[in-house]
N, C-alpha and C positions, 0 to 999 in steps of 0.2 A: 347865474346866481339867483335871479328873480324866480325862476321855476323851483329852485331848492327852497327858497323862503316860502313860497306858496304851498309846497308839499307839506311843510310842517305847520305853517300858520293856519291854514284852512281847517285841518282836523282839530287843532287846539281851540279855535273859535267855535266850532260846532259843539265840542265837548262843553265849553263854558256856557254856551247858549242853552244846551239841554239841561245842565245842572241848575242853572238859575231859573229856568222856566218851571221845573218840577217843584222847586222850593216855593216859588210864587203861587203855583197852583194849589199847594197844600194850604198856604196862608189864606188865599182868597176863597177856598171852598166853604168855609164856615159862614161867610157872608151871605151865601145864597140859600141857606137852610131856612125854611119858612117857620117851622115850629120853634118857638122861643126856648123851651127847655133843651132841645137837641142842639140848637145853635150855641147856647151858653155852655153846654157840655163840650162841644167842639172847641170853643175858645179856651176852656179850662184845660183840655188835653194839650193844646198848643202851648199854653203857659207852662205846663208841667214839663213838656219836652224841651222848651227853651231853658228852663231852670236846670234841668238835668245836664244840658250841654254846657251851661256856664258854670256849674258847680265845680270847684277845684277838687282834685283827688286828694283825700286826706291820707296821711301816712297810716299804714296798717297797724303798727304797734310802736308807739314812741319809746316806751321803756326798752323794748328789744333793740331798737336802733341805737339807743344810747349805750347799751351794753356792748353792742357790736363795735361802735365807735371807740369805746374805752379799750376794748380788746385790741383793736387795730393800733391804737396809740401805744399800748404796752409792747406790742410786737415791733413797732417802729423803733421805740426806745431801745429795745434789746438789739436790734440790728445796728443802730447807730453806735451803741456801746461796743459791739464786736468789731465794727469797722474802725473805731477809734484806736483799738489795740494793734491794728495792722501798721507795720512800719512803712512809712512812705518815704521813698527816696534814699533807702539804705544803700 
C-alpha cells in the first residue's frame, strides 16, 4: 500500500512544487530590474494580470437572458397546464 501512495503522491508534489515556483519567479523578477521605469512597468503588468484574474465574468447580455428566462417560464407553464389535464388514477 505504501508504494501505491508514493506512486501518486510524489508526482503530485512535484507538480505542485513546479507550479508554485514558476508563479513565485514571475512575482520576484520585477524586484531585480535595475532601471526604475522598467521595474515600475513590470509591477504594473503584474497588477493588470492579477486584476484580470480576479475580475468576475460579466453576463454577455442581461436583456437577452431575461427574455430567455421568460420564454422558459412560459414553456414550463404550458407543460404544467397540459399535465394538469391528464387523468391520474382513472
